[in-house]
PDB file of N, H, CA, C and O in Angstrom:
ATOM      1  N   UNK A   1       0.847  -1.172   0.000  1.00  0.00           N
ATOM      2  CA  UNK A   1       0.000   0.000   0.000  1.00  0.00           C
ATOM      3  C   UNK A   1       0.891   1.234   0.000  1.00  0.00           C
ATOM      4  O   UNK A   1       1.763   1.375   0.858  1.00  0.00           O
ATOM      5  N   UNK A   2       0.676   2.118  -0.952  1.00  0.00           N
ATOM      6  H   UNK A   2      -0.032   2.003  -1.649  1.00  0.00           H
ATOM      7  CA  UNK A   2       1.399   3.371  -1.017  1.00  0.00           C
ATOM      8  C   UNK A   2       0.552   4.469  -0.392  1.00  0.00           C
ATOM      9  O   UNK A   2      -0.571   4.717  -0.832  1.00  0.00           O
ATOM     10  N   UNK A   3       1.078   5.117   0.618  1.00  0.00           N
ATOM     11  H   UNK A   3       1.990   4.916   0.975  1.00  0.00           H
ATOM     12  CA  UNK A   3       0.355   6.188   1.295  1.00  0.00           C
ATOM     13  C   UNK A   3       0.591   7.493   0.561  1.00  0.00           C
ATOM     14  O   UNK A   3       1.726   7.845   0.240  1.00  0.00           O
ATOM     15  N   UNK A   4      -0.501   8.210   0.299  1.00  0.00           N
ATOM     16  H   UNK A   4      -1.423   7.924   0.560  1.00  0.00           H
ATOM     17  CA  UNK A   4      -0.437   9.481  -0.405  1.00  0.00           C
ATOM     18  C   UNK A   4      -0.189  10.622   0.570  1.00  0.00           C
ATOM     19  O   UNK A   4       0.624  11.508   0.303  1.00  0.00           O
ATOM     20  N   UNK A   5      -0.895  10.602   1.711  1.00  0.00           N
ATOM     21  H   UNK A   5      -1.555   9.883   1.928  1.00  0.00           H
ATOM     22  CA  UNK A   5      -0.774  11.651   2.716  1.00  0.00           C
ATOM     23  C   UNK A   5      -1.089  11.032   4.061  1.00  0.00           C
ATOM     24  O   UNK A   5      -2.043  10.265   4.186  1.00  0.00           O
ATOM     25  N   UNK A   6      -0.289  11.362   5.074  1.00  0.00           N
ATOM     26  H   UNK A   6       0.486  11.985   4.972  1.00  0.00           H
ATOM     27  CA  UNK A   6      -0.529  10.773   6.387  1.00  0.00           C
ATOM     28  C   UNK A   6      -0.336  11.812   7.475  1.00  0.00           C
ATOM     29  O   UNK A   6       0.616  12.592   7.455  1.00  0.00           O
ATOM     30  N   UNK A   7      -1.274  11.805   8.436  1.00  0.00           N
ATOM     31  H   UNK A   7      -2.047  11.172   8.451  1.00  0.00           H
ATOM     32  CA  UNK A   7      -1.167  12.624   9.640  1.00  0.00           C
ATOM     33  C   UNK A   7      -1.259  11.674  10.832  1.00  0.00           C
ATOM     34  O   UNK A   7      -1.295  10.456  10.660  1.00  0.00           O
ATOM     35  N   UNK A   8      -1.299  12.233  12.033  1.00  0.00           N
ATOM     36  H   UNK A   8      -1.270  13.223  12.173  1.00  0.00           H
ATOM     37  CA  UNK A   8      -1.423  11.389  13.219  1.00  0.00           C
ATOM     38  C   UNK A   8      -2.742  10.633  13.251  1.00  0.00           C
ATOM     39  O   UNK A   8      -2.823   9.552  13.834  1.00  0.00           O
ATOM     40  N   UNK A   9      -3.785  11.194  12.625  1.00  0.00           N
ATOM     41  H   UNK A   9      -3.719  12.072  12.152  1.00  0.00           H
ATOM     42  CA  UNK A   9      -5.119  10.598  12.720  1.00  0.00           C
ATOM     43  C   UNK A   9      -5.651  10.015  11.416  1.00  0.00           C
ATOM     44  O   UNK A   9      -6.597   9.229  11.439  1.00  0.00           O
ATOM     45  N   UNK A  10      -5.063  10.384  10.283  1.00  0.00           N
ATOM     46  H   UNK A  10      -4.294  11.023  10.264  1.00  0.00           H
ATOM     47  CA  UNK A  10      -5.611   9.985   8.984  1.00  0.00           C
ATOM     48  C   UNK A  10      -4.487   9.518   8.066  1.00  0.00           C
ATOM     49  O   UNK A  10      -3.400  10.097   8.047  1.00  0.00           O
ATOM     50  N   UNK A  11      -4.766   8.464   7.307  1.00  0.00           N
ATOM     51  H   UNK A  11      -5.649   7.994   7.323  1.00  0.00           H
ATOM     52  CA  UNK A  11      -3.846   8.019   6.262  1.00  0.00           C
ATOM     53  C   UNK A  11      -4.642   7.935   4.964  1.00  0.00           C
ATOM     54  O   UNK A  11      -5.555   7.118   4.843  1.00  0.00           O
ATOM     55  N   UNK A  12      -4.298   8.773   4.003  1.00  0.00           N
ATOM     56  H   UNK A  12      -3.556   9.436   4.101  1.00  0.00           H
ATOM     57  CA  UNK A  12      -4.954   8.755   2.698  1.00  0.00           C
ATOM     58  C   UNK A  12      -4.090   7.954   1.732  1.00  0.00           C
ATOM     59  O   UNK A  12      -2.865   8.074   1.711  1.00  0.00           O
ATOM     60  N   UNK A  13      -4.766   7.136   0.934  1.00  0.00           N
ATOM     61  H   UNK A  13      -5.761   7.038   0.951  1.00  0.00           H
ATOM     62  CA  UNK A  13      -4.050   6.356  -0.071  1.00  0.00           C
ATOM     63  C   UNK A  13      -4.956   6.179  -1.274  1.00  0.00           C
ATOM     64  O   UNK A  13      -6.159   6.427  -1.197  1.00  0.00           O
ATOM     65  N   UNK A  14      -4.386   5.759  -2.364  1.00  0.00           N
ATOM     66  H   UNK A  14      -3.409   5.558  -2.426  1.00  0.00           H
ATOM     67  CA  UNK A  14      -5.158   5.512  -3.566  1.00  0.00           C
ATOM     68  C   UNK A  14      -5.981   4.238  -3.393  1.00  0.00           C
ATOM     69  O   UNK A  14      -5.546   3.297  -2.729  1.00  0.00           O
ATOM     70  N   UNK A  15      -7.166   4.210  -3.992  1.00  0.00           N
ATOM     71  H   UNK A  15      -7.520   4.974  -4.532  1.00  0.00           H
ATOM     72  CA  UNK A  15      -7.999   3.013  -3.948  1.00  0.00           C
ATOM     73  C   UNK A  15      -7.328   1.881  -4.710  1.00  0.00           C
ATOM     74  O   UNK A  15      -6.599   2.101  -5.677  1.00  0.00           O
ATOM     75  N   UNK A  16      -7.594   0.659  -4.246  1.00  0.00           N
ATOM     76  H   UNK A  16      -8.186   0.480  -3.460  1.00  0.00           H
ATOM     77  CA  UNK A  16      -7.133  -0.539  -4.944  1.00  0.00           C
ATOM     78  C   UNK A  16      -8.336  -1.455  -5.160  1.00  0.00           C
ATOM     79  O   UNK A  16      -9.420  -1.196  -4.637  1.00  0.00           O
ATOM     80  N   UNK A  17      -8.148  -2.506  -5.915  1.00  0.00           N
ATOM     81  H   UNK A  17      -7.267  -2.717  -6.340  1.00  0.00           H
ATOM     82  CA  UNK A  17      -9.228  -3.465  -6.156  1.00  0.00           C
ATOM     83  C   UNK A  17      -9.695  -4.106  -4.849  1.00  0.00           C
ATOM     84  O   UNK A  17     -10.848  -4.525  -4.743  1.00  0.00           O
ATOM     85  N   UNK A  18      -8.822  -4.183  -3.870  1.00  0.00           N
ATOM     86  H   UNK A  18      -7.885  -3.843  -3.956  1.00  0.00           H
ATOM     87  CA  UNK A  18      -9.191  -4.756  -2.572  1.00  0.00           C
ATOM     88  C   UNK A  18     -10.218  -3.906  -1.830  1.00  0.00           C
ATOM     89  O   UNK A  18     -10.868  -4.396  -0.906  1.00  0.00           O
ATOM     90  N   UNK A  19     -10.373  -2.655  -2.215  1.00  0.00           N
ATOM     91  H   UNK A  19      -9.845  -2.258  -2.966  1.00  0.00           H
ATOM     92  CA  UNK A  19     -11.319  -1.750  -1.557  1.00  0.00           C
ATOM     93  C   UNK A  19     -12.735  -1.855  -2.116  1.00  0.00           C
ATOM     94  O   UNK A  19     -13.656  -1.264  -1.552  1.00  0.00           O
ATOM     95  N   UNK A  20     -12.927  -2.575  -3.185  1.00  0.00           N
ATOM     96  H   UNK A  20     -12.179  -3.055  -3.643  1.00  0.00           H
ATOM     97  CA  UNK A  20     -14.214  -2.586  -3.894  1.00  0.00           C
ATOM     98  C   UNK A  20     -15.383  -2.994  -3.005  1.00  0.00           C
ATOM     99  O   UNK A  20     -16.410  -2.316  -2.997  1.00  0.00           O
ATOM    100  N   UNK A  21     -15.250  -4.075  -2.267  1.00  0.00           N
ATOM    101  H   UNK A  21     -14.416  -4.625  -2.273  1.00  0.00           H
ATOM    102  CA  UNK A  21     -16.363  -4.541  -1.430  1.00  0.00           C
ATOM    103  C   UNK A  21     -16.757  -3.500  -0.386  1.00  0.00           C
ATOM    104  O   UNK A  21     -17.945  -3.277  -0.150  1.00  0.00           O
ATOM    105  N   UNK A  22     -15.782  -2.870   0.231  1.00  0.00           N
ATOM    106  H   UNK A  22     -14.817  -3.050   0.039  1.00  0.00           H
ATOM    107  CA  UNK A  22     -16.080  -1.846   1.238  1.00  0.00           C
ATOM    108  C   UNK A  22     -16.722  -0.612   0.614  1.00  0.00           C
ATOM    109  O   UNK A  22     -17.628  -0.018   1.198  1.00  0.00           O
ATOM    110  N   UNK A  23     -16.257  -0.228  -0.564  1.00  0.00           N
ATOM    111  H   UNK A  23     -15.521  -0.711  -1.039  1.00  0.00           H
ATOM    112  CA  UNK A  23     -16.840   0.934  -1.239  1.00  0.00           C
ATOM    113  C   UNK A  23     -18.279   0.669  -1.658  1.00  0.00           C
ATOM    114  O   UNK A  23     -19.131   1.549  -1.542  1.00  0.00           O
ATOM    115  N   UNK A  24     -18.551  -0.526  -2.139  1.00  0.00           N
ATOM    116  H   UNK A  24     -17.858  -1.240  -2.234  1.00  0.00           H
ATOM    117  CA  UNK A  24     -19.924  -0.886  -2.517  1.00  0.00           C
ATOM    118  C   UNK A  24     -20.823  -0.849  -1.291  1.00  0.00           C
ATOM    119  O   UNK A  24     -21.949  -0.354  -1.355  1.00  0.00           O
ATOM    120  N   UNK A  25     -20.330  -1.369  -0.182  1.00  0.00           N
ATOM    121  H   UNK A  25     -19.416  -1.770  -0.131  1.00  0.00           H
ATOM    122  CA  UNK A  25     -21.113  -1.355   1.058  1.00  0.00           C
ATOM    123  C   UNK A  25     -21.411   0.080   1.498  1.00  0.00           C
ATOM    124  O   UNK A  25     -22.542   0.390   1.873  1.00  0.00           O
ATOM    125  N   UNK A  26     -20.414   0.947   1.453  1.00  0.00           N
ATOM    126  H   UNK A  26     -19.496   0.696   1.148  1.00  0.00           H
ATOM    127  CA  UNK A  26     -20.623   2.349   1.833  1.00  0.00           C
ATOM    128  C   UNK A  26     -21.581   3.050   0.883  1.00  0.00           C
ATOM    129  O   UNK A  26     -22.476   3.771   1.323  1.00  0.00           O
ATOM    130  N   UNK A  27     -21.403   2.846  -0.402  1.00  0.00           N
ATOM    131  H   UNK A  27     -20.676   2.260  -0.760  1.00  0.00           H
ATOM    132  CA  UNK A  27     -22.251   3.509  -1.398  1.00  0.00           C
ATOM    133  C   UNK A  27     -23.690   2.999  -1.370  1.00  0.00           C
ATOM    134  O   UNK A  27     -24.592   3.675  -1.866  1.00  0.00           O
ATOM    135  N   UNK A  28     -23.914   1.831  -0.803  1.00  0.00           N
ATOM    136  H   UNK A  28     -23.181   1.283  -0.400  1.00  0.00           H
ATOM    137  CA  UNK A  28     -25.259   1.262  -0.723  1.00  0.00           C
ATOM    138  C   UNK A  28     -26.009   1.697   0.535  1.00  0.00           C
ATOM    139  O   UNK A  28     -27.193   1.398   0.685  1.00  0.00           O
ATOM    140  N   UNK A  29     -25.333   2.393   1.426  1.00  0.00           N
ATOM    141  H   UNK A  29     -24.371   2.636   1.303  1.00  0.00           H
ATOM    142  CA  UNK A  29     -25.934   2.806   2.698  1.00  0.00           C
ATOM    143  C   UNK A  29     -26.502   4.220   2.564  1.00  0.00           C
ATOM    144  O   UNK A  29     -25.734   5.166   2.393  1.00  0.00           O
ATOM    145  N   UNK A  30     -27.834   4.390   2.637  1.00  0.00           N
ATOM    146  H   UNK A  30     -28.458   3.621   2.775  1.00  0.00           H
ATOM    147  CA  UNK A  30     -28.447   5.718   2.496  1.00  0.00           C
ATOM    148  C   UNK A  30     -27.963   6.712   3.550  1.00  0.00           C
ATOM    149  O   UNK A  30     -27.922   7.914   3.287  1.00  0.00           O
ATOM    150  N   UNK A  31     -27.599   6.233   4.729  1.00  0.00           N
ATOM    151  H   UNK A  31     -27.632   5.257   4.943  1.00  0.00           H
ATOM    152  CA  UNK A  31     -27.118   7.134   5.778  1.00  0.00           C
ATOM    153  C   UNK A  31     -25.767   7.740   5.417  1.00  0.00           C
ATOM    154  O   UNK A  31     -25.445   8.849   5.845  1.00  0.00           O
ATOM    155  N   UNK A  32     -24.984   7.022   4.636  1.00  0.00           N
ATOM    156  H   UNK A  32     -25.245   6.122   4.288  1.00  0.00           H
ATOM    157  CA  UNK A  32     -23.676   7.522   4.215  1.00  0.00           C
ATOM    158  C   UNK A  32     -23.828   8.466   3.030  1.00  0.00           C
ATOM    159  O   UNK A  32     -23.184   9.514   2.965  1.00  0.00           O
ATOM    160  N   UNK A  33     -24.684   8.080   2.099  1.00  0.00           N
ATOM    161  H   UNK A  33     -25.207   7.230   2.151  1.00  0.00           H
ATOM    162  CA  UNK A  33     -24.865   8.886   0.896  1.00  0.00           C
ATOM    163  C   UNK A  33     -25.683  10.117   1.209  1.00  0.00           C
ATOM    164  O   UNK A  33     -25.945  10.926   0.319  1.00  0.00           O
TER     165      UNK A  33
END
């Protein structure tokens, strides 16, 4: 995993194919959208 930006509380990185299931779950939740 290549980190794009990191602070003490947050680590931002580019999406990978391994993130697909989690992204679908988030995008399917009306409370998130």
